[in-house]
ZATIKOL-465870 format. One record per residue (C-alpha): residue in three letters; chain; residue number from 0; z, x negated, y negated. Coordinates in nm, 3 decimals, padded with zeros to 5 digits. Layout:
<r ALA,A,NUM,<Z,X,Y>>;
...
END
This chain:
<r MET,A,0,<00.001,-00.002,-00.001>>;
<r ARG,A,1,<00.086,-00.284,-00.241>>;
<r GLY,A,2,<-00.258,-00.435,-00.186>>;
<r ALA,A,3,<-00.432,-00.109,-00.261>>;
<r LEU,A,4,<-00.231,-00.066,-00.585>>;
<r GLU,A,5,<-00.305,-00.421,-00.697>>;
<r LEU,A,6,<-00.675,-00.359,-00.623>>;
<r LEU,A,7,<-00.661,-00.040,-00.831>>;
<r TYR,A,8,<-00.501,-00.223,-01.127>>;
<r LYS,A,9,<-00.736,-00.523,-01.116>>;
<r GLY,A,10,<-01.041,-00.300,-01.055>>;
<r SER,A,11,<-00.948,-00.095,-01.359>>;
<r GLY,A,12,<-00.919,-00.414,-01.565>>;
<r PHE,A,13,<-01.253,-00.538,-01.434>>;
<r LEU,A,14,<-01.419,-00.209,-01.534>>;
<r ALA,A,15,<-01.264,-00.233,-01.877>>;
<r GLY,A,16,<-01.421,-00.582,-01.915>>;
<r PHE,A,17,<-01.751,-00.449,-01.786>>;
<r PHE,A,18,<-01.757,-00.182,-02.057>>;
<r LEU,A,19,<-01.680,-00.442,-02.325>>;
<r VAL,A,20,<-01.983,-00.639,-02.212>>;
<r ALA,A,21,<-02.184,-00.315,-02.209>>;
<r ILE,A,22,<-02.094,-00.265,-02.575>>;
<r ALA,A,23,<-02.238,-00.610,-02.656>>;
<r VAL,A,24,<-02.554,-00.543,-02.453>>;
<r LEU,A,25,<-02.605,-00.205,-02.621>>;
<r SER,A,26,<-02.553,-00.357,-02.964>>;
<r ALA,A,27,<-02.803,-00.634,-02.892>>;
<r ALA,A,28,<-03.053,-00.382,-02.752>>;
<r GLN,A,29,<-03.016,-00.169,-03.065>>;
<r ILE,A,30,<-03.077,-00.467,-03.293>>;
<r ALA,A,31,<-03.380,-00.573,-03.092>>;
<r ALA,A,32,<-03.517,-00.216,-03.086>>;
<r ARG,A,33,<-03.486,-00.190,-03.463>>;
<r GLU,A,34,<-03.665,-00.522,-03.510>>;
<r LEU,A,35,<-03.947,-00.400,-03.284>>;
<r GLY,A,36,<-03.973,-00.074,-03.477>>;
<r PHE,A,37,<-03.826,00.159,-03.214>>;
<r ALA,A,38,<-03.586,00.437,-03.311>>;
<r ALA,A,39,<-03.258,00.374,-03.144>>;
<r TYR,A,40,<-03.040,00.675,-03.226>>;
<r SER,A,41,<-02.821,00.722,-02.916>>;
<r TYR,A,42,<-02.706,00.361,-02.873>>;
<r ASP,A,43,<-02.410,00.425,-03.101>>;
<r ASP,A,44,<-02.299,00.720,-02.885>>;
<r PHE,A,45,<-02.316,00.512,-02.567>>;
<r ALA,A,46,<-02.130,00.225,-02.731>>;
<r GLY,A,47,<-01.859,00.470,-02.832>>;
<r PHE,A,48,<-01.829,00.597,-02.473>>;
<r CYS,A,49,<-01.808,00.238,-02.356>>;
<r LEU,A,50,<-01.533,00.168,-02.609>>;
<r ALA,A,51,<-01.330,00.469,-02.487>>;
<r ALA,A,52,<-01.385,00.366,-02.128>>;
<r SER,A,53,<-01.284,00.002,-02.195>>;
<r SER,A,54,<-00.975,00.105,-02.389>>;
<r PHE,A,55,<-00.840,00.350,-02.136>>;
<r LEU,A,56,<-00.943,00.167,-01.820>>;
<r GLY,A,57,<-00.769,-00.148,-01.945>>;
<r LEU,A,58,<-00.428,00.019,-02.001>>;
<r ALA,A,59,<-00.287,-00.023,-01.651>>;
<r TYR,A,60,<-00.402,-00.382,-01.608>>;
<r THR,A,61,<-00.265,-00.490,-01.947>>;
<r PHE,A,62,<00.064,-00.309,-01.876>>;
<r ARG,A,63,<00.103,-00.493,-01.546>>;
<r GLU,A,64,<00.027,-00.827,-01.709>>;
<r ASN,A,65,<00.283,-00.773,-01.986>>;
<r GLU,A,66,<00.013,-00.768,-02.254>>;
<r HIS,A,67,<00.109,-00.437,-02.414>>;
<r ILE,A,68,<00.313,-00.446,-02.728>>;
<r ARG,A,69,<00.661,-00.346,-02.616>>;
<r MET,A,70,<00.947,-00.266,-02.849>>;
<r THR,A,71,<01.226,-00.457,-02.675>>;
<r LEU,A,72,<01.475,-00.502,-02.961>>;
<r LEU,A,73,<01.741,-00.295,-02.783>>;
<r LEU,A,74,<01.663,-00.442,-02.442>>;
<r HIS,A,75,<01.710,-00.800,-02.567>>;
<r HIS,A,76,<02.058,-00.719,-02.692>>;
<r ALA,A,77,<02.165,-00.505,-02.393>>;
<r ARG,A,78,<02.318,-00.656,-02.081>>;
<r GLY,A,79,<02.389,-00.545,-01.725>>;
<r GLY,A,80,<02.401,-00.171,-01.655>>;
<r THR,A,81,<02.316,-00.072,-02.010>>;
<r ARG,A,82,<01.995,-00.274,-02.002>>;
<r ARG,A,83,<01.906,-00.129,-01.663>>;
<r ALA,A,84,<01.967,00.225,-01.786>>;
<r LEU,A,85,<01.753,00.170,-02.099>>;
<r GLU,A,86,<01.476,00.019,-01.884>>;
<r LEU,A,87,<01.483,00.312,-01.643>>;
<r VAL,A,88,<01.487,00.572,-01.918>>;
<r SER,A,89,<01.203,00.407,-02.106>>;
<r LEU,A,90,<00.988,00.378,-01.791>>;
<r ALA,A,91,<01.062,00.739,-01.693>>;
<r VAL,A,92,<00.979,00.877,-02.039>>;
<r ALA,A,93,<00.666,00.665,-02.067>>;
<r ALA,A,94,<00.547,00.767,-01.717>>;
<r PHE,A,95,<00.613,01.133,-01.801>>;
<r LEU,A,96,<00.418,01.117,-02.132>>;
<r VAL,A,97,<00.126,00.927,-01.982>>;
<r GLY,A,98,<00.115,01.169,-01.688>>;
<r TYR,A,99,<00.124,01.465,-01.930>>;
<r PHE,A,100,<-00.157,01.328,-02.142>>;
<r GLY,A,101,<-00.356,01.242,-01.831>>;
<r TRP,A,102,<-00.314,01.596,-01.700>>;
<r TYR,A,103,<-00.449,01.749,-02.017>>;
<r ALA,A,104,<-00.719,01.495,-02.095>>;
<r CYS,A,105,<-01.070,01.621,-02.062>>;
<r ASP,A,106,<-01.278,01.300,-02.080>>;
<r MET,A,107,<-01.335,01.148,-01.733>>;
<r THR,A,108,<-01.281,00.779,-01.824>>;
<r MET,A,109,<-00.983,00.865,-02.043>>;
<r THR,A,110,<-00.830,01.064,-01.756>>;
<r LEU,A,111,<-00.900,00.789,-01.502>>;
<r GLY,A,112,<-00.742,00.527,-01.727>>;
<r LEU,A,113,<-00.438,00.740,-01.803>>;
<r VAL,A,114,<-00.388,00.829,-01.437>>;
<r THR,A,115,<-00.412,00.460,-01.345>>;
<r LEU,A,116,<-00.155,00.376,-01.614>>;
<r PHE,A,117,<00.067,00.656,-01.482>>;
<r VAL,A,118,<00.049,00.504,-01.134>>;
<r ALA,A,119,<00.135,00.159,-01.277>>;
<r MET,A,120,<00.430,00.290,-01.473>>;
<r THR,A,121,<00.558,00.494,-01.178>>;
<r ASP,A,122,<00.517,00.187,-00.958>>;
<r ASP,A,123,<00.735,-00.015,-01.199>>;
<r LEU,A,124,<00.983,00.271,-01.232>>;
<r VAL,A,125,<01.028,00.275,-00.854>>;
<r ALA,A,126,<01.060,-00.105,-00.852>>;
<r ALA,A,127,<01.329,-00.089,-01.124>>;
<r LEU,A,128,<01.513,00.192,-00.940>>;
<r ARG,A,129,<01.517,-00.026,-00.624>>;
<r GLY,A,130,<01.648,-00.318,-00.822>>;
<r ARG,A,131,<01.331,-00.527,-00.787>>;
<r THR,A,132,<01.156,-00.716,-01.064>>;
<r THR,A,133,<00.906,-00.515,-01.266>>;
<r SER,A,134,<00.546,-00.635,-01.294>>;
<r TYR,A,135,<00.570,-00.708,-01.667>>;
<r ASP,A,136,<00.887,-00.913,-01.614>>;
<r ALA,A,137,<00.716,-01.111,-01.338>>;
<r ALA,A,138,<00.410,-01.167,-01.560>>;
<r ARG,A,139,<00.632,-01.287,-01.848>>;
<r ALA,A,140,<00.807,-01.532,-01.609>>;
<r ARG,A,141,<00.468,-01.663,-01.482>>;
<r LYS,A,142,<00.343,-01.715,-01.839>>;
<r THR,A,143,<00.661,-01.890,-01.941>>;
<r GLU,A,144,<00.635,-02.127,-01.645>>;
<r ALA,A,145,<00.267,-02.198,-01.725>>;
<r MET,A,146,<00.348,-02.295,-02.086>>;
<r PRO,A,147,<00.391,-02.661,-02.172>>;
<r GLY,A,148,<00.752,-02.755,-02.229>>;
<r PHE,A,149,<00.712,-02.806,-02.606>>;
<r GLU,A,150,<00.590,-02.445,-02.654>>;
<r ARG,A,151,<00.882,-02.270,-02.479>>;
END
């Protein structure tokens, strides 16, 4: 099960990157078409769809890699049980809100991205409830270890 979830998160991140490249390709094609005298009206629409797909499909991957902006002011000052309770409440509220938005979203890529983020947040909520390390804490530890000593 863990392997399938990791594949889901990485696949979602890969698709987000693909749609970023698609935006660049569409922009270059639009520029070339204008230079050649062709009308290129719908390229902007497709680039907008690619932007939405890239934004939402990348949510779960960036969450798991600790690349989201997290407001951790309270968490940094809390210790022990208080920190654990704050972490659990914030994960539960975030998973609920993302699940709620995903349920009512009507755009397919937006829904897919939100559902994937919901799965990632629920995955970390379960890990935190079991007392295991969350994915974003593990990612932060990996990045700290990879930094040269003078940057820590």
